[in-house]
C-alpha positions as MATLAB code, in Angstrom:
seq = 'MLYCERCQVLSRDGKTCPLCGSRKLRPVCPDDPVLLLTVGEDEAIRITAAFKESSVPCLARSSGSGGYISIILGRSRCSDVRIFIPFNKIEHAKEILIGIGFLKTGKESEKKADSGEQDGKVPMSRCKRIAVKIISVILFFFLIWGVVILSDWVITRLKGLFY';
ca = [
      38.177    5.733   -7.947;
      39.118    3.111  -10.252;
      37.095    1.146  -12.686;
      37.052   -1.876  -14.958;
      36.208   -1.407  -18.436;
      35.521   -5.310  -18.694;
      32.769   -5.384  -16.233;
      31.513   -1.573  -15.813;
      31.922   -1.680  -12.195;
      33.966    0.673   -9.777;
      36.275   -1.147   -7.553;
      35.740   -0.334   -3.990;
      39.181   -1.525   -2.675;
      40.922   -0.032   -5.557;
      42.814   -3.096   -5.990;
      41.049   -5.279   -8.243;
      37.583   -5.690   -9.505;
      34.658   -7.026   -7.277;
      33.087   -8.977  -10.012;
      35.716  -10.675  -12.180;
      38.799  -10.123   -9.939;
      41.060   -8.184  -12.669;
      44.109   -6.272  -11.824;
      43.484   -4.159  -14.937;
      42.033   -1.091  -13.493;
      42.129    2.460  -14.595;
      40.638    6.048  -13.187;
      36.795    6.582  -13.872;
      35.957    9.125  -16.494;
      32.669   11.019  -15.632;
      30.836    9.424  -18.848;
      32.054    5.638  -18.371;
      28.976    3.994  -17.783;
      28.849    1.829  -13.730;
      26.579   -0.903  -13.275;
      24.429    0.819  -10.296;
      21.969   -1.968   -9.366;
      21.011   -5.291  -10.257;
      17.159   -5.739   -9.913;
      14.264   -8.022  -11.236;
      12.348   -6.929  -14.432;
       9.998   -5.404  -12.988;
      11.779   -3.198  -10.520;
      13.798   -2.419  -13.984;
      11.196   -0.886  -15.443;
       9.841    0.858  -12.929;
      13.630    2.231  -11.907;
      14.379    3.363  -15.928;
      10.856    5.165  -16.216;
      11.867    7.146  -13.079;
      15.152    7.944  -14.767;
      14.067    8.581  -18.300;
      11.516   10.895  -16.070;
      14.357   12.601  -14.737;
      16.127   12.847  -17.793;
      19.115   10.604  -16.191;
      20.556    8.006  -19.401;
      20.468    5.013  -18.351;
      21.240    1.339  -19.828;
      19.122   -1.622  -18.895;
      20.523   -5.195  -20.421;
      19.182   -8.764  -19.255;
      22.059  -10.623  -17.540;
      21.968  -14.524  -16.974;
      19.873  -16.886  -18.483;
      15.858  -16.294  -19.803;
      16.857  -15.747  -23.717;
      14.924  -18.700  -24.248;
      12.054  -17.989  -22.205;
      12.037  -14.180  -23.443;
      11.631  -15.942  -26.820;
       8.547  -18.514  -25.938;
       6.831  -16.167  -23.468;
       7.868  -12.453  -25.050;
       9.301  -11.468  -22.164;
      11.666  -13.406  -19.383;
      10.253  -12.902  -15.836;
      13.586  -14.898  -14.422;
      16.426  -12.856  -15.525;
      18.111  -10.455  -13.375;
      18.825   -6.849  -15.534;
      21.573   -4.700  -14.650;
      21.247   -0.877  -14.609;
      24.169    1.163  -16.290;
      24.338    5.124  -15.916;
      26.961    7.020  -16.135;
      29.532    7.996  -13.452;
      28.876   11.874  -13.236;
      24.668   10.928  -12.423;
      25.673    8.660   -9.527;
      24.257   10.830   -6.819;
      21.489   12.171   -8.702;
      20.324    8.376   -9.398;
      20.770    7.670   -5.484;
      18.458   10.848   -5.237;
      15.869    9.137   -7.756;
      16.062    5.856   -6.043;
      15.157    7.109   -2.684;
      12.505    9.549   -4.146;
      10.505    6.685   -5.621;
      11.357    4.313   -2.355;
      13.540    1.477   -4.083;
      16.669    3.142   -1.643;
      16.248    3.996    1.937;
      17.723    7.060    3.358;
      20.683    7.185    5.396;
      18.210    7.439    8.658;
      16.280    4.602    7.983;
      19.504    2.683    7.398;
      20.634    3.465   10.844;
      17.980    2.862   12.616;
      18.043   -0.593   11.013;
      21.383   -1.116   11.829;
      20.332    0.240   15.514;
      18.190   -2.151   15.471;
      20.427   -4.991   14.844;
      17.998   -5.868   11.434;
      20.267   -7.092    8.661;
      18.514   -7.488    4.933;
      21.602   -6.857    2.720;
      23.312   -9.872    1.206;
      27.018  -10.063    1.782;
      28.599  -10.702   -1.638;
      30.986  -14.217   -2.196;
      34.431  -13.939   -2.767;
      35.799  -15.575   -6.171;
      37.127  -18.382   -4.436;
      33.624  -19.460   -2.514;
      31.845  -19.018   -5.882;
      34.381  -21.354   -7.320;
      33.899  -24.047   -4.861;
      29.807  -23.797   -4.967;
      29.842  -24.235   -8.808;
      32.691  -27.240   -8.419;
      30.130  -28.660   -5.479;
      26.981  -28.291   -7.824;
      28.737  -30.470  -10.272;
      30.115  -32.980   -8.477;
      26.446  -33.257   -6.897;
      24.728  -32.911  -10.185;
      26.926  -35.917  -11.259;
      25.795  -37.978   -8.421;
      22.033  -36.975   -9.296;
      22.012  -38.475  -12.554;
      24.084  -41.386  -11.426;
      21.197  -41.710   -8.766;
      18.826  -41.346  -11.638;
      19.970  -43.789  -14.323;
      20.573  -46.468  -11.197;
      16.789  -46.518   -9.820;
      15.704  -46.618  -13.470;
      17.767  -49.312  -14.236;
      16.127  -50.886  -11.284;
      12.757  -50.196  -12.191;
      12.815  -51.644  -15.759;
      15.108  -54.788  -14.464;
      11.721  -55.401  -12.302;
       9.380  -54.805  -15.185;
      11.172  -56.808  -16.977;
      10.711  -59.210  -14.525;
       7.279  -59.317  -14.380;
       6.846  -60.198  -18.168;
       9.529  -62.886  -18.440;
];
């Protein structure tokens, strides 16, 4: 398996990093920290506690926004937490996650696949993510433009009442 040092993620296709799209991959070493999963803060507390109980070294890092909210509220409830573990502990970590009920066993997922249910999200490609961001920015500008036009119209009407 190949490893992206920047994102600390394993590449499934062996050509590019699934997060940043980089082609600068190298073979993974047993002690390299690998992104195991990204979860909410409540689940992260439960998972890291189970790892510490089983003496599996792990590192939990907040991702995305939530820095200011954690300053104001003391703890961020809206940011995701990325959990990293050494590459050589992945199988043991999966067993722990199955043991605490966070992951389903192979038999349960086969039953779900046979019944036609799908709960996994399909990750977007890099091009789709960029397109969604561009469209979001354009829509945001239209929203701001609409608010400015509407507020200008309301102020003009209010001025008309007083003159």
